[in-house]
N, C-alpha and C positions, 0 to 999 in steps of 0.2 A: 625596499628603497624608500627613504624618507620623502614625504610629500612637502613641497614648498608651497607657500601661499600663492605664488605666481602661477603654479600649475594646478591649483585647486579648481574644481568646477565652480561656476558662479554661485550656486547655492551654498556651498561650503564657505566660500570667501565672504559672502554676505553675512553668514552666521558669525564668522570671525570678526568682521567689522562691527557687528552689533555688540559682541562681547567687549571689544576694545573700547567702544564709545561708552558702553554701560559702566565699565570699570574705571574710566577716566575721571579724575577729580577736577578737571577743567575741560573746556571745549577742545577737541582734538582737531587740529588743522589737517588739511590734505597732505601737507608736507610731513607732518608727524605720522599720519596713517601710512604714507608711503614708506617711511623709515621702519615703522613697526612691522609692516607686512612684507617689506622688500618687494612690493609690486610697483613698478615704475609707470605702468599704464594708468595715468590719472583719469582718462576718459572712462575706463572700465570701473575704477573705484567710484567715480562720480555717478555713473549709471547705477551701480549697485546700492549706493547710498540713497539715490532717488527711489529705487525699488523698495528699500527698507523703510523709507518715509511713508510710502503708500501702504506697505504691509502694516505699519504701526497705526494707521488710521482706524483700524478695527480693535485696537487695544486701549488701555488706559494711559498710554504714554505716546508722545510724539517726538519725532526726530527733527531738531531745528538747527539752523546755522546761527551761531551767536559768536560775536567777537572773532569772526574769521574761522571758526571751527564748528564741529558738530557736537551736539549734546542732546541727551534725552530729557524731556520735561513731562510733567503730568498734563493730561488733557484739560 
């Protein structure tokens, strides 16, 4: 049975969010992330994006909110 993003465990959904933001050519808004993942729970998405931002603190990139959306930038 296919796995939908809404039914993914948090770790897998966080990886998907990371890939989507990384691949985006402009900041991805919460609305666009909801559309791409088909996950309606904005609280869950926001929590996972916050976790991703913390995870990135140990890397060479940071996750930032810019122009109402999320984007990766170098440290």
